[in-house]
C-alpha positions as semicolon CSV with decimal commas, in nm:
position;residue;x (nm);y (nm);z (nm)
1;M;5,697;-3,920;13,636
2;T;5,636;-4,229;13,420
3;P;5,882;-4,506;13,475
4;K;6,111;-4,604;13,195
5;L;6,194;-4,947;13,053
6;L;6,565;-5,034;13,137
7;V;6,669;-5,281;12,878
8;S;6,984;-5,487;12,937
9;D;7,131;-5,775;12,741
10;L;7,306;-6,029;12,984
11;G;7,472;-6,221;12,719
12;R;7,509;-6,598;12,771
13;R;7,466;-6,697;13,139
14;R;7,382;-6,997;13,354
15;Y;7,020;-7,017;13,457
16;G;7,057;-7,020;13,831
17;D;7,284;-6,698;13,817
18;V;7,021;-6,511;13,618
19;L;6,746;-6,635;13,856
20;A;6,931;-6,484;14,157
21;L;6,970;-6,150;13,965
22;Q;6,616;-6,145;13,882
23;R;6,505;-6,195;14,241
24;A;6,724;-5,927;14,369
25;L;6,602;-5,676;14,116
26;A;6,257;-5,777;14,154
27;A;6,301;-5,720;14,536
28;Q;6,432;-5,370;14,451
29;R;6,134;-5,277;14,218
30;L;5,893;-5,419;14,503
31;D;6,048;-5,202;14,770
32;G;6,073;-4,875;14,534
33;T;6,444;-4,859;14,550
34;L;6,437;-4,936;14,179
35;A;6,208;-4,686;14,013
36;D;6,183;-4,819;13,663
37;D;6,054;-5,136;13,484
38;L;6,327;-5,374;13,341
39;L;6,352;-5,611;13,053
40;L;6,646;-5,837;13,074
41;F;6,750;-6,044;12,774
42;V;6,977;-6,358;12,809
43;E;7,090;-6,671;12,622
44;H;7,122;-6,949;12,875
45;E;7,360;-7,229;12,868
46;P;7,166;-7,566;12,790
47;V;6,930;-7,635;13,073
48;V;6,579;-7,805;13,125
49;T;6,366;-7,591;13,364
50;L;6,068;-7,713;13,562
51;G;5,752;-7,539;13,676
52;R;5,675;-7,516;14,053
53;S;5,363;-7,537;14,286
54;T;5,310;-7,218;14,468
55;E;5,029;-7,045;14,645
56;A;4,811;-6,884;14,409
57;S;4,792;-6,545;14,616
58;E;5,168;-6,517;14,549
59;V;5,264;-6,661;14,225
60;E;5,108;-6,775;13,882
61;R;5,293;-6,965;13,619
62;G;5,208;-7,052;13,264
63;G;5,391;-7,379;13,140
64;D;5,559;-7,668;13,303
65;V;5,881;-7,815;13,149
66;T;6,095;-7,638;12,892
67;W;6,439;-7,620;12,739
68;H;6,682;-7,316;12,721
69;G;6,989;-7,294;12,517
70;P;7,218;-7,065;12,321
71;G;7,035;-6,895;12,005
72;Q;6,711;-6,883;12,200
73;L;6,604;-6,527;12,308
74;V;6,499;-6,538;12,664
75;G;6,331;-6,208;12,814
76;Y;6,274;-6,149;13,174
77;P;6,036;-5,852;13,235
78;I;6,077;-5,709;13,584
79;L;5,759;-5,491;13,601
80;D;5,541;-5,327;13,868
81;L;5,190;-5,415;13,746
82;R;5,043;-5,162;13,988
83;G;5,172;-4,917;13,728
84;H;5,000;-5,099;13,439
85;R;4,707;-5,322;13,535
86;E;4,665;-5,546;13,827
87;D;4,572;-5,862;13,616
88;L;4,807;-6,151;13,553
89;H;4,584;-6,287;13,283
90;W;4,619;-5,951;13,102
91;Y;4,992;-5,955;13,159
92;L;5,034;-6,299;13,019
93;R;4,818;-6,221;12,711
94;T;5,014;-5,901;12,651
95;L;5,335;-6,068;12,647
96;E;5,172;-6,311;12,387
97;D;5,077;-6,000;12,190
98;V;5,429;-5,866;12,201
99;L;5,569;-6,181;12,052
100;I;5,299;-6,202;11,792
101;D;5,341;-5,871;11,676
102;T;5,737;-5,919;11,678
103;L;5,706;-6,226;11,476
104;E;5,456;-6,058;11,225
105;S;5,708;-5,776;11,175
106;L;5,951;-6,045;11,070
107;G;5,708;-6,199;10,826
108;I;5,617;-6,477;11,029
109;P;5,229;-6,521;11,086
110;A;5,179;-6,603;11,462
111;D;4,890;-6,660;11,697
112;R;4,775;-6,835;12,013
113;H;4,657;-7,195;12,058
114;P;4,321;-7,210;12,254
115;G;4,371;-7,318;12,597
116;R;4,748;-7,325;12,571
117;T;5,015;-7,071;12,672
118;G;5,276;-6,933;12,437
119;V;5,286;-6,833;12,065
120;W;5,252;-7,060;11,761
121;T;5,288;-7,040;11,386
122;A;5,118;-7,275;11,160
123;G;5,049;-7,512;11,439
124;R;5,426;-7,507;11,548
125;K;5,529;-7,374;11,869
126;I;5,781;-7,085;11,855
127;A;5,768;-6,925;12,181
128;S;5,697;-7,036;12,549
129;I;5,590;-6,810;12,833
130;G;5,625;-6,883;13,198
131;V;5,545;-6,581;13,439
132;H;5,596;-6,541;13,812
133;A;5,466;-6,235;14,009
134;K;5,500;-6,139;14,381
135;R;5,274;-5,849;14,495
136;W;5,232;-5,766;14,138
137;V;5,600;-5,741;14,061
138;T;5,684;-5,974;13,773
139;F;5,981;-6,189;13,696
140;H;6,048;-6,503;13,471
141;G;5,909;-6,422;13,123
142;F;5,932;-6,583;12,778
143;A;6,159;-6,782;12,556
144;L;6,157;-6,715;12,175
145;N;6,319;-6,956;11,928
146;V;6,524;-6,772;11,712
147;T;6,860;-6,951;11,581
148;N;6,880;-7,228;11,839
149;A;6,891;-7,578;11,743
150;L;6,559;-7,779;11,844
151;E;6,719;-8,094;11,925
152;G;6,703;-7,994;12,305
153;F;6,314;-8,003;12,307
154;E;6,338;-8,370;12,217
155;L;6,456;-8,425;12,579
156;I;6,127;-8,335;12,726
157;V;5,771;-8,305;12,671
158;P;5,754;-7,918;12,594
159;C;5,538;-7,751;12,855
160;G;5,360;-8,083;12,911
161;L;5,208;-8,091;12,572
162;H;5,247;-8,406;12,406
163;G;5,293;-8,412;12,019
164;V;5,402;-8,046;11,993
165;V;5,625;-7,950;11,701
166;M;5,887;-7,681;11,786
167;T;6,013;-7,420;11,531
168;S;6,227;-7,104;11,528
169;V;6,240;-6,772;11,356
170;Q;6,533;-6,892;11,143
171;L;6,344;-7,184;11,015
172;E;6,037;-7,007;10,946
173;R;6,217;-6,725;10,764
174;A;6,370;-7,014;10,554
175;G;6,669;-6,787;10,455
176;N;7,045;-6,800;10,486
177;E;7,076;-6,501;10,715
178;D;7,367;-6,466;10,943
179;P;7,272;-6,585;11,277
180;T;7,423;-6,286;11,466
181;T;7,233;-6,037;11,245
182;L;6,896;-6,220;11,290
183;D;6,934;-6,222;11,677
184;G;7,021;-5,853;11,664
185;L;6,712;-5,784;11,452
186;V;6,474;-5,987;11,674
187;R;6,605;-5,814;11,982
188;E;6,544;-5,483;11,837
189;R;6,180;-5,586;11,730
190;V;6,101;-5,721;12,073
191;V;6,202;-5,392;12,235
192;A;5,999;-5,190;12,007
193;T;5,669;-5,388;12,048
194;F;5,733;-5,441;12,416
195;A;5,776;-5,062;12,490
196;T;5,464;-4,989;12,290
197;A;5,258;-5,261;12,460
198;F;5,340;-5,145;12,808
199;A;5,361;-4,767;12,731
200;R;5,727;-4,715;12,822
201;T;6,029;-4,552;12,681
202;P;6,310;-4,789;12,648
203;E;6,664;-4,704;12,758
204;I;6,952;-4,937;12,722
205;V;7,158;-4,998;13,024
206;A;7,475;-5,183;13,071
207;V;7,478;-5,504;13,274
208;T;7,734;-5,373;13,506
209;T;7,504;-5,083;13,613
210;L;7,242;-5,333;13,718
211;E;7,485;-5,567;13,889
212;A;7,617;-5,288;14,077
213;R;7,285;-5,251;14,249
214;I;7,308;-5,595;14,398
215;P;7,488;-5,625;14,743
């Protein structure tokens, strides 16, 4: 039976708490006690995250330093790539495709920047990607600027790239949309494009259902 894509919105949470949840769920996906792929959505409390050096055989990561905060849609896919394609570069490019297709469905032309990870529109960066994988099971993922303020990025050099101009879905659509409505619309589009890209049937699950799996 083909695994499903379980989708859960964690709401607003601290980065460290969600990292612990990811690791626990990834371990269950790895040992087979969790049979389905996952896509976790979250808005983090304001935080700056750093990349880390690890053995290439265990982990790969795109990106370096980035900022997370309310209004930014962070997605953490926990996938077993053995059921897709055992190729981390393919996985990274597919995540970029998901975000590019999502943005274009919202009327925002988007593309890649040669030699750089993430998604861009008219030379401005709108989404960052940082992936980890252990024995082909993924965690970490992407951060798409939706309605978040951009001042937080002024504290850092985003992803180690000097001179980067950050933007958001709200700014690029240049409308007076209700932030809650726009956030919901973007989530819906991400789920649809993600499910298509990874050939999985999405199923919404409650956060409590996932948390109940953790000892």
